[in-house]
C-alpha positions in Angstrom: 7.0 35.0 -7.3 8.1 34.3 -11.1 6.8 31.9 -13.7 8.2 30.5 -16.9 6.3 27.7 -19.0 7.0 26.1 -22.1 4.2 24.0 -24.4 3.3 20.6 -23.3 4.3 20.6 -20.2 3.0 22.5 -16.7 4.0 25.7 -15.7 6.1 26.2 -12.7 5.9 29.1 -9.6 8.1 29.7 -6.9 6.5 31.4 -3.8 9.5 32.5 -0.9 8.0 33.1 2.7 10.2 34.8 5.1 11.1 36.9 7.9 14.2 39.2 6.1 14.3 41.3 9.5 17.5 40.6 11.0 18.9 42.5 14.7 21.8 43.6 14.4 24.8 41.1 14.5 21.8 38.2 12.8 23.2 36.3 10.3 20.5 33.2 9.7 18.1 33.7 7.2 15.4 31.2 6.7 13.0 30.9 4.0 10.0 28.5 2.7 9.9 28.4 -0.7 6.6 27.2 -2.2 7.2 25.1 -6.0 3.5 24.7 -7.8 3.1 23.0 -11.1 0.0 23.1 -12.7 -1.2 22.5 -16.0 -0.1 18.8 -16.6 -3.5 17.4 -16.8 -2.8 13.6 -15.7 -1.9 14.1 -11.8 -4.4 11.2 -9.6 -6.5 10.2 -12.7 -7.4 6.5 -11.3 -9.0 4.3 -13.9 -11.5 1.7 -12.5 -10.0 -1.6 -11.6 -11.0 -4.4 -14.9 -13.0 -1.7 -16.4 -13.2 -1.5 -20.5 -12.2 1.6 -20.9 -8.1 1.5 -21.9 -5.9 4.4 -20.3 -4.9 6.9 -23.2 -2.4 9.5 -23.3 -4.0 13.3 -22.5 -5.0 15.2 -25.3 -1.7 17.1 -26.5 0.8 15.4 -24.3 3.2 12.1 -25.5 3.5 9.1 -23.2 7.0 10.3 -22.5 7.7 7.8 -19.7 8.5 3.8 -18.7 7.9 2.1 -15.3 9.4 -1.4 -14.3 7.3 -2.9 -11.4 9.5 -5.1 -9.4 7.8 -7.4 -7.0 9.2 -9.8 -4.2 9.0 -13.4 -5.2 11.2 -14.8 -2.0 10.0 -17.5 0.1 7.6 -15.3 2.7 5.4 -14.1 0.1 3.9 -17.7 0.1 2.7 -16.9 3.8 0.1 -16.9 3.8 -0.4 -18.1 0.3 -2.9 -15.1 -0.1 0.3 -12.4 -0.1 1.5 -13.5 -3.2 -2.2 -13.6 -4.9 -2.6 -10.0 -3.8 0.6 -8.9 -5.1 -0.1 -10.4 -8.6 -3.8 -9.0 -8.6 -1.9 -5.5 -7.4 0.7 -5.6 -10.4 -2.2 -6.4 -12.2 -4.0 -3.7 -11.4 -0.9 -1.6 -11.9 -0.5 -2.7 -15.6 -4.0 -1.7 -16.4 -3.4 1.8 -15.3 -0.8 2.3 -17.8 -1.2 4.8 -20.5 -1.0 3.6 -24.3 2.0 4.1 -25.4 4.0 4.0 -22.3 7.4 1.7 -21.9 6.9 -1.1 -19.1 7.9 -4.2 -17.8 7.6 -6.4 -14.8 10.7 -8.1 -12.7 10.5 -10.6 -9.8 12.7 -10.0 -7.1 14.3 -13.1 -5.2 18.5 -13.3 -4.3 18.4 -12.9 -8.1 15.9 -10.9 -10.3 14.2 -12.2 -13.2 12.1 -10.8 -15.6 8.7 -11.6 -16.0 7.4 -9.9 -18.7 8.3 -8.6 -21.9 11.7 -10.4 -21.4 15.1 -10.4 -23.5 16.1 -7.4 -21.7 13.3 -5.2 -23.5 10.2 -2.7 -22.4 7.0 -3.6 -24.0 4.7 -0.8 -25.1 1.1 -0.5 -23.4 -1.4 -1.3 -25.2 -4.8 -3.7 -24.9 -2.4 -6.7 -26.4 0.4 -5.8 -23.8 -1.5 -5.8 -21.2 -3.5 -8.6 -21.2 -0.3 -10.7 -22.3 1.9 -9.2 -19.0 -1.5 -10.2 -16.9 -0.9 -14.2 -18.0 2.4 -13.5 -17.6 1.9 -12.6 -14.0 -0.4 -15.9 -13.1 2.9 -17.8 -13.5 4.6 -16.0 -10.5 5.5 -18.3 -7.7 7.4 -17.7 -4.5 10.8 -19.2 -3.9 14.0 -18.2 -2.6 16.0 -14.9 -0.8 16.2 -11.3 -1.2 18.8 -8.9 -2.1 17.3 -5.7 -3.4 20.4 -4.6 -5.0 19.7 -7.0 -8.0 16.4 -5.8 -8.8 17.1 -2.3 -9.0 20.2 -2.7 -11.1 17.7 -5.0 -13.5 15.3 -2.6 -13.5 17.9 0.2 -13.8 19.4 -1.7 -17.3 15.8 -2.3 -18.3 14.8 1.2 -17.8 17.8 2.6 -19.9 16.7 1.4 -23.3 14.1 3.6 -23.0 14.2 7.2 -25.1 12.3 9.3 -23.1 12.2 11.7 -20.0 10.2 10.2 -16.9 12.0 6.9 -15.9 10.1 5.6 -12.7 10.3 2.1 -10.7 7.9 0.7 -8.1 9.4 -2.0 -6.0 7.4 -4.7 -3.4 8.9 -6.5 -0.6 7.8 -8.4 2.2 11.0 -9.0 4.4 14.3 -8.4 5.3 17.3 -7.5 3.0 18.8 -10.6 4.4 21.1 -12.1 1.2 23.4 -9.4 0.7 25.0 -6.7 2.9 23.6 -3.4 3.4 26.6 -1.8 1.6 25.7 -3.6 -1.7 22.1 -2.1 -1.2 23.4 1.2 -0.9 26.1 1.1 -3.8 22.8 0.1 -6.2 20.9 3.0 -4.8 24.0 5.2 -5.6 24.4 4.1 -8.7 20.3 4.1 -9.9 19.8 8.0 -8.0 19.5 10.4 -10.6 18.8 7.8 -13.4 15.2 6.8 -12.6 12.5 7.9 -9.4 11.2 4.6 -7.4 8.3 4.1 -5.2 8.6 1.2 -2.5 6.4 -0.4 -0.4 6.3 -3.0 2.4 3.9 -5.5 3.1 3.0 -7.2 6.0 4.9 -6.5 9.1 8.9 -8.7 8.4 9.9 -6.2 6.7 12.6 -3.1 7.4 11.1 0.1 7.8 14.8 1.8 7.0 15.3 -0.2 4.3 12.0 0.5 2.4 12.3 4.4 3.2 15.8 4.5 2.1 14.7 3.3 -1.3 12.3 5.5 -1.5 14.2 8.3 -0.3 17.3 7.8 -2.2 15.8 7.6 -5.9 13.2 10.8 -4.8 9.9 8.4 -4.3 6.9 7.6 -1.8 7.5 4.8 0.8 4.4 3.0 2.9 3.4 0.4 4.2 0.6 -2.0 3.5 -0.8 -4.0 6.2 -2.9 -6.1 5.0 -2.0 -7.6 1.6 -5.8 -7.0 0.7 -5.0 -3.2 0.2 -2.2 -3.4 -2.5 -4.4 -3.2 -5.5 -5.5 -0.1 -4.6 -2.6 1.2 -3.7 -0.5 0.2 -6.7 -3.3 1.6 -8.9 -3.2 5.2 -7.2 0.8 4.3 -7.2 0.8 3.9 -11.0 -2.2 6.9 -11.8 0.6 9.3 -10.1 3.7 8.1 -12.2 1.6 8.4 -15.2 1.0 11.9 -14.2 4.8 13.1 -14.2 5.3 15.6 -17.1 9.0 16.9 -16.5 11.7 14.6 -14.8 15.0 15.9 -13.2 14.0 18.8 -12.2 16.4 20.7 -9.6 16.5 23.4 -7.2 19.2 25.9 -7.9 20.9 27.8 -5.3 22.9 30.7 -6.2 24.5 32.8 -2.8 26.5 35.9 -3.4 29.8 35.8 -1.5 30.5 35.5 2.1 27.0 33.6 2.2 27.0 30.3 3.5 24.0 27.4 2.6 23.5 25.6 6.5 20.8 23.2 4.7 18.3 22.9 2.2 15.5 20.3 3.3 12.1 19.0 1.4 9.3 19.6 3.9 5.9 18.6 2.0 4.6 16.9 1.5 6.9 15.0 3.3 10.7 15.6 5.2 13.3 15.2 2.9 16.8 16.2 3.9 18.1 17.3 0.6 21.5 18.9 2.1 24.0 16.2 1.0 22.6 15.9 -2.4 24.4 18.8 -3.9 26.0 19.1 -6.9 27.9 22.4 -8.2 26.7 24.0 -11.1 29.4 26.7 -11.7 30.3 29.7 -9.7 28.4 30.0 -5.7 25.4 27.8 -7.5 24.2 24.1 -6.6 22.0 22.3 -7.6 19.6 19.8 -5.7 17.8 17.0 -6.9 13.4 17.0 -6.2 12.6 14.4 -9.2 9.5 14.5 -11.4 6.8 16.4 -11.8 3.2 16.6 -12.3 0.2 18.8 -10.8 1.1 19.5 -7.5 2.7 21.9 -5.1 5.7 20.9 -2.8 7.6 23.6 0.2 11.2 23.1 0.7 13.1 24.9 3.6 16.2 26.8 3.0 18.7 28.5 5.1 21.6 30.6 4.8 24.0 32.1 6.9 25.2 35.9 5.8 28.2 38.1 6.5 26.8 40.2 10.1 26.4 44.2 8.7 25.2 47.1 10.3 21.5 48.4 10.8 20.1 49.6 7.4 21.6 47.1 5.4 20.1 44.7 3.2 21.1 41.8 0.6 20.0 39.3 -1.6 21.0 36.2 0.3 20.0 33.3 -2.1 18.7 33.4 -5.3 16.4 30.1 -6.0 15.8 28.8 -9.3 13.4 25.6 -10.2 15.6 24.5 -13.4 16.1 21.9 -16.0 20.0 21.0 -16.6 20.8 20.6 -20.2 21.5 17.2 -21.5 24.7 18.6 -23.5 25.9 20.8 -20.4 24.8 23.8 -22.2 22.5 26.8 -20.3 19.7 24.8 -18.5 16.3 25.8 -18.8 15.4 28.2 -15.7 11.7 27.2 -14.6 10.9 29.7 -12.2 12.8 31.5 -9.8 12.4 33.5 -6.1 14.6 35.3 -4.1 15.8 35.5 -0.3 17.0 38.8 1.2 18.2 40.2 4.4 17.7 43.3 6.4 18.9 44.5 9.1 16.6 46.5 11.8 16.8 48.1 15.2 12.8 47.5 15.2 13.4 44.5 17.3 9.5 43.5 16.6 10.4 43.0 13.2 13.3 41.2 14.1 12.0 38.6 16.1 8.7 38.2 14.7 8.9 34.3 13.1 7.3 33.6 9.7 4.6 30.9 10.1 5.5 29.2 7.3 8.6 28.4 8.6 7.5 27.7 12.1 5.3 25.4 10.8 7.7 23.6 9.3 10.1 23.8 11.8 7.9 22.3 14.2 6.9 19.2 11.1 10.4 18.4 10.9 11.0 17.8 14.4 7.7 16.2 15.0 9.2 13.6 12.4 12.6 13.6 14.1 11.0 12.7 17.9 9.0 10.0 16.5 11.6 7.9 15.4 13.9 8.5 18.6 10.8 8.1 20.6 10.4 4.8 19.1 14.1 3.8 19.0 13.8 4.1 22.5 10.8 2.3 22.9 12.6 -0.6 21.4 15.9 0.1 23.4 14.1 -0.6 26.3 14.5 3.3 27.2 10.8 3.8 28.4 11.1 7.0 30.2 12.6 8.6 26.8 10.4 7.2 24.5 7.5 8.7 26.6 9.5 11.9 26.6 10.4 12.4 22.9 6.7 10.4 22.2 4.7 12.8 23.9 6.4 16.0 22.6 4.8 14.5 19.3 1.9 14.6 20.4 2.1 18.2 21.3 3.8 19.2 17.6 1.4 16.9 16.1 -1.5 18.6 18.4 -0.4 22.3 17.5 0.2 21.9 14.1 -3.3 20.1 13.0 -1.6 16.3 12.1 -4.2 15.1 12.4 -3.1 11.9 10.8 -0.3 11.6 12.7 -1.5 12.4 16.0 -4.2 8.9 15.0 -1.2 7.1 15.1 0.1 8.4 17.7 -2.6 7.1 19.6 -2.1 3.7 18.8 1.3 3.6 20.9 0.1 5.9 23.5 -2.2 6.6 25.9 -2.7 10.1 25.5 -3.7 12.3 28.7 -3.2 16.1 28.3 -2.0 16.9 24.1 -1.6 20.6 24.7 1.4 19.6 27.1 2.3 16.2 25.8 1.6 14.3 28.9 1.1 10.7 27.9 2.0 7.0 29.3 3.4 4.4 26.7 0.7 1.8 25.1 1.8 -1.9 27.3 0.7 -3.6 24.4 1.6 -2.2 20.7 0.2 -4.0 17.2 3.7 -4.4 15.0 1.7 -2.7 11.6 0.5 0.2 14.5 4.4 0.9 15.1 5.7 0.2 11.8 2.8 2.5 10.0 3.6 5.4 12.6 7.4 5.1 11.9 7.3 4.7 7.9 5.0 7.8 8.0 6.9 9.7 10.3 8.0 11.8 7.5 4.1 12.7 6.3 3.5 16.6 6.9 0.5 18.9 6.6 0.4 22.2 4.7 0.2 25.4 6.6 -3.2 26.2 7.8 -4.7 29.1 5.9 
């Protein structure tokens, strides 16, 4: 493990967990890379709703951030009428959670995107006056029109682009499907916005498309979730904004350098949720590539790196990969290295050593499979393939129990009756609430850490 730190930002560390021993002819090397940042000091600070205390920057830190909140104002938000009211209240709660000095704006999203506050292509600077002005503007929000999320994202991008800050973040709320534009239009907007700002996405109620909302968050390196009951929006928005205010370092990348002859099989985030990064690589010089990780506050994440090395004889050893956490230089100069770790390969004729699976690797391989079989099982259920759904969801119950993923096990129990969790024997429930099925699908990629 190596540590590198810089004043006024968190200190980063990298730990590599692997079994470096390979049998003769062995080529695949797996490692779990745990990245931890500490010392940011703001993550998870949630002010009281409606409290008189004004959120302020942590001593010694500068509010180097801008946030745009995108609120669905399409016609369906009026049914029931409480949904729009809850969305207004939740957005006001998020605005209340902004630190002093943070730039912000609110956007109303329909088949068009409209600035709600402050307007004229600007961002406001958070203080007591602008928060109150934003709350007043939110009271005028009403529902009507269609849904074209690409217009919301592009407006957010333009607004965020006016701020000279390093942390740019969006919060997006929708209650329906993206029906008034093609999926290609949304994908094009996501491609344009990727790397420019991060975005958390929430679906309220049960009339939205899970893959759309999770796809937005995935593309923009944010979180996604369901808020089945609109009454829960204010608490969720407050926590989301508090987490955004906890980010201290933006545009952090995982740089993988490999020697000649080594191939990258895959790179994925495996905690706190599964996120494929393999296809997001950007070349960074000879035999090196960068994988985006987004913004960081006080937190820890795990990544699974799998590489294929050339065959070698017994007793040989090699550096299979060097993992660096970096902040790219703005002028394409030398990046700042925050921390580093090494992945090794050693060939041995000790069968016990070469066949032992590292506990962290085994755990996260199971968590990745858990996310996959849940999604496959729910898809099979929708297609009417009840045998396939039973088999996949039974395997999910087995994996959740084995890994101690109690939250996922609880969600699964609302979709299947568990006969025997150890063997994965289940029966599909005849009736399943739509909110329960959508919650399971939306949260299927959330993982648990390795038990200590």
